[in-house]
C-alpha positions as CSV (number, residue, x, y, z in Angstrom):
1,M,0.0,0.0,0.0
2,R,1.4,3.3,-1.0
3,D,2.0,6.0,1.6
4,K,-0.7,8.7,1.7
5,Y,1.7,11.6,2.2
6,F,5.2,10.8,1.1
7,K,6.6,9.2,-2.1
8,F,9.0,6.3,-1.8
9,K,11.6,5.1,-4.2
10,K,10.4,2.5,-6.7
11,F,12.3,-0.7,-7.5
12,N,14.0,-0.7,-10.9
13,D,13.0,3.0,-11.6
14,S,15.7,4.8,-13.4
15,H,13.8,8.1,-13.0
16,R,13.9,8.3,-9.2
17,S,14.1,11.7,-7.7
18,I,16.6,12.8,-5.0
19,F,13.5,13.6,-2.9
20,D,12.1,10.0,-3.0
21,L,12.2,8.3,0.4
22,G,13.5,4.9,1.6
23,I,15.4,2.1,-0.1
24,P,14.3,0.9,-3.6
25,L,13.0,-2.5,-2.7
26,P,10.3,-4.6,-4.5
27,R,6.8,-3.6,-3.4
28,F,6.2,-6.8,-1.3
29,F,9.3,-5.8,0.7
30,T,8.4,-2.2,1.1
31,T,7.1,-1.0,4.5
32,R,5.3,2.3,5.1
33,S,5.4,2.0,8.9
34,M,8.6,4.1,9.0
35,S,7.6,6.8,6.5
36,D,7.9,9.6,9.1
37,K,11.5,8.5,10.0
38,H,12.4,8.2,6.3
39,F,11.1,11.8,5.7
40,I,13.1,13.2,8.6
41,N,16.2,11.3,7.4
42,K,15.8,12.9,4.0
43,V,15.6,16.4,5.7
44,L,18.8,15.6,7.6
45,V,20.9,14.9,4.5
46,L,19.7,17.7,2.3
47,H,21.1,21.2,1.9
48,P,18.8,23.9,3.4
49,D,18.3,25.3,-0.2
50,R,16.4,22.1,-1.0
51,F,14.1,22.1,2.0
52,L,11.2,23.9,0.2
53,P,11.7,21.8,-3.1
54,L,11.5,18.7,-0.9
55,Y,8.2,19.9,0.6
56,D,6.8,20.8,-2.8
57,Y,7.8,17.5,-4.3
58,H,5.9,15.5,-1.7
59,L,3.0,18.0,-1.6
60,H,2.5,17.4,-5.3
61,Y,2.5,13.6,-4.7
62,F,-0.1,14.1,-1.9
63,F,-2.3,16.1,-4.3
64,E,-2.1,13.3,-6.9
65,R,-2.4,10.4,-4.5
66,N,-5.5,11.8,-2.7
67,D,-7.1,13.8,-5.5
68,S,-7.0,16.7,-3.0
69,K,-5.7,20.2,-2.9
70,N,-5.8,20.5,0.8
71,E,-2.3,21.8,1.6
72,E,-3.3,22.7,5.1
73,Q,-3.8,19.0,5.9
74,F,-0.4,18.1,4.3
75,L,1.4,20.8,6.2
76,K,-0.1,19.7,9.5
77,K,1.2,16.2,8.8
78,V,4.7,17.4,8.0
79,I,4.9,19.7,11.1
80,S,3.5,16.8,13.3
81,V,6.3,14.5,11.9
82,C,8.9,17.1,12.6
83,Q,7.7,17.8,16.1
84,D,7.6,14.1,17.0
85,E,11.1,13.6,15.8
86,L,12.3,16.7,17.6
87,E,11.0,15.3,20.9
88,D,12.9,12.0,20.2
89,F,16.1,13.9,19.3
90,K,15.9,16.0,22.4
91,Y,15.4,12.9,24.5
92,R,18.4,11.1,22.9
93,A,20.6,14.2,23.3
94,K,20.1,13.9,27.1
95,I,21.0,10.2,27.4
96,K,24.5,9.8,28.8
97,S,26.7,6.8,27.8
98,F,30.1,5.6,29.0
99,I,31.0,4.4,25.4
100,W,30.0,7.4,23.2
101,D,28.4,10.7,23.5
102,N,25.6,11.4,21.0
103,K,24.7,14.8,22.4
104,K,26.5,16.8,19.6
105,K,25.0,14.6,16.9
106,Y,21.4,14.9,18.1
107,E,21.8,18.6,18.7
108,G,22.8,19.0,15.1
109,F,19.7,17.0,14.1
110,I,17.5,19.3,16.2
111,E,19.1,22.4,14.6
112,T,18.5,21.0,11.1
113,V,14.8,20.0,11.7
114,E,14.1,23.4,13.3
115,S,15.7,25.1,10.3
116,F,13.4,23.1,8.1
117,I,10.3,24.1,10.1
118,N,11.4,27.7,9.9
119,K,11.6,27.5,6.1
120,L,8.1,26.2,6.0
121,K,6.7,29.3,7.7
122,A,6.7,30.9,4.3
123,R,4.1,28.4,3.2
124,D,2.0,28.5,6.4
125,K,-1.1,30.5,5.7
126,W,-3.0,28.9,8.6
127,G,-0.8,29.7,11.6
128,I,0.1,26.0,12.1
129,I,3.8,26.7,13.0
130,L,3.1,29.6,15.4
131,S,4.6,29.3,18.8
132,E,2.2,29.3,21.8
133,N,2.7,33.0,22.4
134,E,2.2,33.8,18.7
135,Q,-1.0,31.6,18.7
136,I,-2.3,33.6,21.7
137,E,-1.5,36.9,20.0
138,K,-3.2,35.7,16.8
139,L,-6.3,34.7,18.7
140,K,-6.4,38.0,20.5
141,K,-6.4,39.8,17.2
142,E,-9.1,37.6,15.8
143,I,-11.3,38.2,18.9
144,I,-10.8,42.0,18.5
145,N,-11.8,41.7,14.8
146,L,-14.8,39.6,15.6
147,K,-16.0,42.0,18.3
148,Q,-15.7,44.9,15.8
149,Q,-17.7,42.9,13.2
150,V,-20.4,42.3,15.8
151,E,-20.5,45.9,16.8
152,D,-20.8,47.0,13.2
153,F,-23.6,44.6,12.5
154,L,-25.7,44.9,15.7
155,V,-28.3,47.8,15.8
156,L,-28.5,49.3,19.3
157,P,-32.0,49.1,20.9
158,N,-32.5,52.9,20.7
159,Y,-31.9,52.8,16.9
160,K,-34.2,49.9,16.0
161,I,-37.2,50.6,13.8
162,K,-40.2,50.7,16.2
163,V,-43.4,49.1,15.0
164,T,-46.8,49.5,16.7
165,C,-49.5,47.0,16.0
166,K,-52.1,44.9,17.8
167,D,-50.2,41.7,17.5
168,K,-46.7,40.8,16.2
169,K,-48.4,38.2,14.0
170,H,-49.6,41.2,11.9
171,F,-46.1,42.4,11.5
172,F,-44.9,39.0,10.3
173,N,-47.9,38.8,8.0
174,L,-46.6,42.0,6.4
175,F,-43.3,40.4,5.6
176,E,-45.1,37.3,4.4
177,A,-47.0,39.4,1.9
178,I,-43.9,41.3,0.8
179,L,-42.0,38.1,0.2
180,S,-44.8,36.8,-2.0
181,I,-44.7,39.7,-4.5
182,P,-44.6,38.4,-8.0
183,D,-41.8,39.4,-10.3
184,L,-43.5,41.3,-13.1
185,T,-40.3,42.0,-15.0
186,N,-40.4,38.4,-16.2
187,E,-41.6,38.6,-19.8
188,S,-42.8,35.0,-19.9
189,S,-46.5,34.3,-19.4
190,E,-45.7,32.3,-16.2
191,I,-45.5,34.8,-13.3
192,T,-42.8,33.9,-10.8
193,T,-42.1,35.1,-7.3
194,M,-39.8,38.1,-7.0
195,F,-37.9,36.5,-4.0
196,S,-37.4,33.2,-5.6
197,E,-34.9,32.2,-2.9
198,K,-35.9,32.8,0.7
199,P,-33.1,32.2,3.2
200,N,-35.3,32.1,6.3
201,K,-32.5,32.7,8.8
202,T,-31.3,35.8,6.9
203,W,-34.7,37.3,7.0
204,A,-35.1,36.4,10.6
205,K,-31.8,38.1,11.5
206,I,-32.9,41.2,9.6
207,V,-36.1,41.4,11.6
208,S,-34.6,40.5,15.0
209,N,-31.7,43.0,14.6
210,H,-33.6,46.0,13.1
211,F,-37.1,46.0,14.4
212,K,-39.0,46.3,17.7
213,V,-42.7,45.5,18.0
214,N,-44.7,47.4,20.6
215,N,-41.4,48.4,22.1
216,E,-40.3,44.8,22.6
217,D,-37.3,43.2,21.0
218,I,-37.9,40.2,18.7
219,P,-35.8,37.1,19.6
220,L,-34.0,35.6,16.7
221,Q,-35.6,32.2,17.2
222,T,-39.1,33.8,17.4
223,A,-38.5,35.5,14.0
224,L,-37.1,32.3,12.5
225,N,-40.2,30.3,13.7
226,Y,-42.4,32.6,11.7
227,F,-40.3,32.6,8.5
228,D,-39.9,28.8,8.4
229,K,-43.6,28.3,9.3
230,T,-42.9,26.6,12.6
231,T,-45.3,29.3,14.0
232,D,-48.1,29.5,11.4
233,I,-50.1,32.7,10.9
234,K,-53.9,32.0,11.1
235,E,-56.2,33.4,8.5
236,K,-57.7,35.9,10.9
237,D,-54.2,37.4,11.5
238,R,-53.5,37.9,7.8
239,I,-54.5,41.5,7.6
240,F,-52.1,42.5,4.8
241,E,-52.4,41.5,1.2
242,I,-50.4,43.1,-1.6
243,K,-52.1,43.2,-5.0
244,I,-50.1,43.9,-8.2
245,N,-51.5,46.3,-10.8
246,K,-50.0,44.8,-14.0
247,R,-50.0,47.5,-16.7
248,I,-50.6,46.2,-20.2
249,K,-48.4,47.7,-22.8
250,Q,-50.4,49.0,-25.8
251,N,-48.9,49.1,-29.3
252,N,-49.2,52.5,-31.0
């Protein structure tokens, strides 16, 4: 079974790329269980100038293999592999041995992988590689932006359009009548509705945010119940009816 993310070397393939992973063995000998290790090993032997070409090479393979253009998913996988291997290298760098000292070797591996991650920041449009402090700052900015959007959208109670009527059902009946206006600009003999698409939640938001009935706010769910017919308007409450005066064009 081929690896989902990374391309391995093929047996008897004279067109292998320097970026292919593993050892060129026949398929029945090939294992994908160590694909993460193979990828990091490739990073460790490459010159930093080839870090981004390596990434792009396997990204292209990922797109072809999965019929997907989701680079965010691929980048998350690559960063996850790097972070896991970094943890392993950091652990091994601390292990003391009476025979040999691998600290310098693993510190070099750590530096190389961190350099690779740093190169990928140029491709990170989703904030995957941000540090914890950078993530917090990013979230703070997003919160400020969202608060501003909410403030720009919401109408303060004092500025809402005040409607006075005997029952709020009459108010919703008015909207019901407006939304059923035929579109007389249609030149065909079949008259269609002007509002051919009626996104109930959008109309409910407009009413809830911009109107007050008898000096009372209209909860969003209440408005939505009327627009999606959960709360039906009885015939006795249908006091509005809009009639269209269709003018007939006369030929001179």
